[in-house]
C-alpha positions in Angstrom: 26.3 11.9 11.4 25.0 12.0 15.0 24.6 8.3 15.8 22.3 8.9 18.7 19.6 10.2 16.3 19.9 7.2 14.0 20.0 4.8 16.9 16.9 6.4 18.4 15.0 6.1 15.1 15.9 2.5 14.6 15.5 1.3 18.1 12.2 3.1 18.7 10.6 1.6 15.7 12.0 -1.9 16.2 11.1 -1.8 19.9 7.5 -1.0 19.0 7.4 -3.9 16.6 8.9 -6.2 19.2 6.4 -5.0 21.8 3.6 -5.8 19.4 4.9 -9.3 18.9 5.2 -9.9 22.7 1.7 -8.6 23.4 0.4 -10.6 20.5 1.4 -13.9 22.1 -1.6 -13.5 24.4 -3.7 -11.2 22.2 -3.6 -12.6 18.7 -5.2 -10.6 15.9 -7.3 -12.9 13.7 -6.8 -11.8 10.0 -8.4 -12.2 6.7 -6.8 -11.3 3.3 -9.0 -9.9 0.5 -7.0 -10.0 -2.7 -4.4 -12.8 -2.6 -2.2 -11.6 -5.5 1.4 -10.6 -5.2 0.9 -7.5 -3.2 -1.5 -9.2 -0.8 1.0 -12.0 -0.2 3.7 -9.4 0.5 1.6 -7.8 3.1 0.8 -11.3 4.6 4.5 -11.9 4.9 5.0 -8.6 6.7 2.2 -9.5 9.1 3.9 -12.9 9.7 7.1 -11.1 10.5 5.3 -8.7 12.9 3.8 -11.7 14.8 0.9 -11.9 17.1 -1.5 -12.8 14.4 -3.6 -15.7 13.2 -4.7 -16.2 9.6 -8.3 -17.3 9.2 -9.6 -16.7 5.6 -8.8 -15.5 2.1 -11.0 -14.1 -0.6 -9.9 -13.9 -4.2 -11.6 -14.3 -7.6 -8.9 -16.7 -8.8 -8.3 -20.1 -7.1 -4.6 -20.0 -7.9 -4.2 -16.8 -5.8 -6.2 -18.3 -2.9 -3.9 -21.3 -2.8 -0.8 -19.2 -3.0 -2.1 -17.0 -0.1 -2.7 -20.2 2.0 0.9 -21.2 1.5 2.1 -17.8 2.8 -0.3 -18.1 5.8 1.3 -21.4 6.7 -2.0 -22.8 7.8 -5.3 -24.0 6.4 -7.5 -21.0 5.4 -11.2 -20.7 4.7 -11.3 -19.8 1.0 -13.9 -17.7 -0.7 -14.5 -15.9 -4.0 -16.8 -13.3 -2.5 -15.1 -10.9 0.0 -18.3 -10.5 1.9 -18.0 -14.1 3.1 -14.7 -13.0 4.8 -16.4 -10.0 6.4 -19.3 -12.0 7.6 -17.0 -14.2 9.8 -17.2 -13.5 13.5 -13.7 -15.0 14.1 -11.9 -12.3 12.1 -10.8 -9.1 13.8 -9.2 -7.3 10.8 -8.7 -7.5 7.1 -6.0 -6.5 4.6 -7.5 -5.2 1.4 -5.2 -5.7 -1.6 -7.6 -5.8 -4.5 -7.5 -3.5 -7.6 -8.1 0.1 -6.9 -11.7 0.2 -8.1 -12.7 -2.2 -5.3 -11.0 -0.4 -2.4 -13.9 1.8 -1.4 -16.8 -0.7 -1.4 -14.8 -3.3 0.5 -13.4 -0.7 3.0 -16.9 0.6 3.8 -18.3 -2.9 4.1 -15.4 -3.9 6.4 -16.1 -1.0 8.7 -19.8 -1.9 8.8 -18.8 -5.5 9.6 -16.7 -4.2 12.6 -13.3 -5.1 11.1 -10.2 -3.0 11.3 -8.6 -2.6 7.9 -5.4 -2.1 6.0 -6.2 -0.7 2.6 -3.6 -0.7 -0.2 -2.8 2.5 -1.9 -4.4 4.5 -3.4 -7.2 4.4 -0.9 -9.7 5.6 -3.5 -10.2 5.5 -7.3 -12.5 8.6 -7.4 -12.5 11.9 -5.4 -15.6 11.5 -3.3 -14.9 7.9 -2.3 -12.6 9.2 0.5 -15.6 10.8 2.2 -17.4 7.5 2.3 -14.5 5.7 3.8 -13.7 8.3 6.4 -17.3 8.5 7.4 -17.5 4.7 7.8 -14.2 4.5 9.7 -15.3 7.1 12.2 -18.9 6.0 12.6 -17.8 2.4 13.4 -14.7 3.4 15.3 -12.3 1.4 13.2 -8.5 1.5 12.7 -7.5 2.1 9.1 -4.0 2.1 7.7 -3.3 3.2 4.1 -0.6 1.3 2.3 1.8 4.2 1.7 4.5 2.5 3.8 7.2 5.2 3.9 5.7 6.6 7.1 6.8 3.4 8.9 10.3 3.1 7.5 12.4 4.4 10.4 14.8 6.4 8.2 12.0 8.5 6.9 11.0 9.6 10.4 14.7 10.0 11.3 15.3 12.4 8.3 12.2 14.4 9.1 13.4 14.9 12.6 16.9 15.8 11.7 16.4 18.1 8.7 12.8 19.3 8.5 11.6 19.6 12.1 14.8 21.3 13.2 14.7 23.8 10.3 18.1 22.6 9.0 16.6 22.3 5.5 15.4 25.8 5.6 12.3 27.0 3.7 11.2 24.5 1.1 9.6 25.9 -2.1 10.0 23.0 -4.5 9.9 19.2 -4.1 10.7 17.0 -7.1 9.3 13.5 -7.1 10.7 11.0 -9.6 9.9 7.4 -10.4 11.2 6.2 -13.7 11.8 2.8 -15.2 9.1 0.9 -13.3 8.4 -2.1 -15.6 5.3 -3.1 -13.8 3.4 -0.3 -15.5 4.2 -1.4 -19.0 1.5 -3.2 -21.1 3.3 -6.6 -21.0 2.2 -9.8 -22.7 0.2 -12.2 -20.4 1.7 -15.6 -19.5 1.3 -18.2 -22.2 -1.8 -20.3 -22.2 -4.1 -17.6 -20.7 -6.0 -16.8 -23.9 -8.9 -18.8 -22.5 -10.2 -17.9 -19.1 -8.9 -20.4 -16.5 -11.6 -22.6 -15.0 -10.9 -21.3 -11.5 -11.1 -17.6 -12.5 -14.3 -15.7 -11.6 -13.7 -12.8 -14.1 -17.0 -11.0 -13.3 -16.0 -10.8 -9.6 -12.7 -9.1 -10.6 -14.7 -6.4 -12.4 -16.9 -5.7 -9.4 -19.6 -3.1 -10.1 -18.1 -2.1 -13.4 -19.7 -2.8 -16.7 -18.8 -6.4 -17.5 -16.5 -7.1 -20.4 -15.4 -10.4 -21.8 -12.3 -12.2 -20.5 -9.1 -10.4 -21.6 -5.9 -11.7 -20.0 -4.2 -8.3 -20.5 -6.8 -6.7 -18.3 -6.1 -9.2 -15.6 -2.3 -9.3 -15.7 -1.9 -5.6 -16.6 -4.8 -3.9 -14.8 -2.6 -0.9 -14.1 -2.8 0.4 -17.7 -6.7 0.7 -17.7 -8.6 3.6 -16.2 -11.4 1.2 -15.1 -9.2 -0.4 -12.5 -6.5 2.1 -11.5 -5.7 5.7 -10.8 -3.8 6.5 -14.0 -1.3 3.7 -13.3 1.7 5.6 -12.2 -0.2 8.3 -10.4 -2.0 6.0 -8.0 0.7 3.4 -8.0 3.8 5.5 -7.6 3.2 9.2 -7.1 0.8 8.4 -4.2 3.8 7.1 -2.2 5.8 10.2 -2.8 3.2 12.9 -2.3 2.2 11.2 1.0 5.8 11.9 2.2 5.5 15.5 1.0 2.2 16.0 2.9 3.8 14.5 6.0 7.0 16.5 5.9 5.6 19.8 4.8 2.4 19.6 6.9 0.2 20.2 3.9 -2.9 18.3 2.8 -4.5 19.7 -0.4 -3.0 21.4 -3.4 -4.4 24.7 -4.7 -4.2 23.5 -8.3 -2.6 21.1 -10.6 -1.5 20.7 -14.3 -0.4 17.5 -15.9 0.7 16.2 -19.3 1.4 12.7 -20.5 1.8 10.4 -23.5 1.5 6.8 -24.4 4.9 6.3 -25.8 4.9 2.5 -26.1 2.5 0.7 -28.5 -1.0 1.7 -27.4 -2.9 -1.5 -28.2 -5.9 -1.3 -25.9 -4.3 0.5 -23.0 -5.7 3.9 -22.0 -3.5 5.3 -19.2 -0.3 7.3 -19.9 3.1 5.5 -19.6 5.1 8.7 -19.6 3.8 11.6 -17.4 4.7 14.9 -15.8 2.6 16.8 -13.2 3.0 20.0 -11.2 1.0 20.6 -8.1 0.8 24.0 -6.4 0.4 24.0 -2.6 0.0 26.9 -0.1 3.0 28.9 1.0 4.4 28.9 -2.6 5.3 25.2 -2.5 5.5 23.5 -5.9 5.6 19.7 -6.2 6.6 18.0 -9.4 6.2 14.3 -10.5 7.9 12.7 -13.4 7.6 9.0 -14.5 8.2 7.0 -17.6 8.3 3.3 -18.4 10.5 3.6 -21.5 13.7 4.0 -19.4 14.2 0.7 -17.7 17.5 1.6 -15.9 16.6 1.2 -12.3 19.7 2.9 -10.8 18.8 6.3 -9.4 15.3 6.1 -10.9 13.4 6.8 -7.7 13.8 9.9 -5.6 12.1 12.6 -3.6 14.1 15.8 -3.6 13.3 18.5 -1.0 14.9 21.8 -2.1 15.4 24.1 0.8 17.1 27.5 1.3 19.6 25.8 3.6 20.2 22.5 1.9 18.8 19.7 -0.2 17.4 16.4 1.0 17.1 13.4 -1.3 15.2 10.5 0.2 13.4 7.3 -0.7 13.4 3.6 0.2 17.1 3.4 -0.6 17.9 5.8 2.3 18.6 9.5 2.3 21.3 12.1 1.6 21.5 15.7 2.9 23.7 18.3 1.3 24.1 21.8 2.9 23.6 24.8 0.7 26.6 26.4 -0.9 28.7 28.2 1.7 27.0 26.3 4.5 29.6 23.6 4.8 30.8 20.7 2.6 29.4 17.8 4.7 27.2 15.3 2.9 25.1 13.2 5.3 23.9 9.8 4.2 22.0 6.9 5.6 21.0 3.5 4.2 17.5 1.8 4.0 15.5 0.6 7.0 12.8 -2.1 7.4 9.2 -1.8 6.2 7.3 -1.8 9.5 4.0 -0.5 8.1 1.9 -3.6 8.7 3.5 -4.0 12.2 2.5 -0.4 12.9 -1.1 -1.1 11.9 -1.3 -4.2 14.1 0.1 -2.3 17.0 -2.6 0.4 16.4 -5.3 -2.3 16.2 -4.3 -3.4 19.7 -3.8 0.1 21.2 -6.7 1.8 19.3 -4.4 4.7 18.5 -4.4 6.0 14.9 -2.1 4.2 12.5 0.8 6.0 10.8 -1.2 6.7 7.6 -4.8 6.9 8.7 -8.0 7.5 6.6 -7.5 11.2 6.4 -3.9 11.0 5.2 -5.1 8.3 2.7 -7.8 10.5 1.3 -5.5 13.5 0.7 -2.6 11.5 -0.8 -5.1 9.9 -3.2 -6.7 13.3 -4.0 -3.4 14.7 -5.1 -3.4 11.9 -7.7 -7.0 12.5 -8.6 -6.6 16.2 -9.2 -3.5 15.6 -11.5 -5.5 12.9 -13.3 -8.3 15.3 -14.0 -5.8 17.9 -15.3 -4.4 15.2 -17.6 -7.7 14.0 -18.9 -9.2 17.4 -19.5 -5.9 19.1 -20.6 -6.3 22.0 -18.3 -5.3 23.6 -15.0 -7.5 22.2 -12.3 -8.2 24.1 -9.1 -9.1 22.4 -5.8 -12.8 22.1 -5.1 -14.2 22.7 -1.6 -16.3 19.5 -1.7 -13.1 17.5 -1.9 -12.0 18.6 1.5 -13.0 16.5 4.5 
């Protein structure tokens, strides 16, 4: 392995993060968090590690989550139920949006209108045309948006792209397999004990946003991934979105020509309505096929997550665990491997907020990675081959 390439990838990314921290000492970005659950708190921690920030406020429908977010912030926060109260504050520069999928679009548009830069968790949208609304708002109000498909800010992803894709070492790629099995978060799990009655500090109607209001159901709160109302077919918008974003980035494609998709609910259905086992095939220009497989019945996590670029000159396996390159038969016996690198996605966003340069995964990239999920979802729901519509393009 040529160490100079690896070193350049690591040092370049880490130096950028370090520079952001140094600059932030005199130019602190004042942040609000909208959605103080587990994912939101993880992103808060990444912002803390990047440095140069100051936490100001949190909005969440559940008082327990607001208190937990305050602990991560390490300072007293203004606490709100309504996200608009965070956006109304003049002492906030930017917000992290880590709510359920169905609230991403209305909050993102409102954040732009309020003059806030924004980090929007993946998928950026729940429905196809929401991406147009967000992109229009970002550009009209000149905001910086980062979509939470963080692979673009792991240094080893950029390193592998440079070494094997950009140089042509991988050859022509006609198929990419994406695999994410055994993710227990997408099972319909029992809620914690004692939650049969709605907690006093839970504003359940706020969680549902503009959706038709339904009575308190703890499974809907603790397992929102398994309901179409709140998520993009669970594993599509939660898992495939990460992988297809890497494919779009590496292969320089944006929109599939068509998609087919089949799935099942293999575990007890109860009141869930999204598939727990699913397979999709997306056809892109230049004879590129991208597949996705995911199931939650296999809970062996070893070797359960992978993106496999199959080229005429070799094969590249890559995901958060690192990457492995194998030359094609007769092209040598060398197997090149590299381990994982840090998640610098929030640091990249904060640096972009300061520089006003586009973030690693901006609003356009966020739209098209979500759209790959949406077109597969439509194929699954309608049990047919779905072709790309012109109106979906930006």
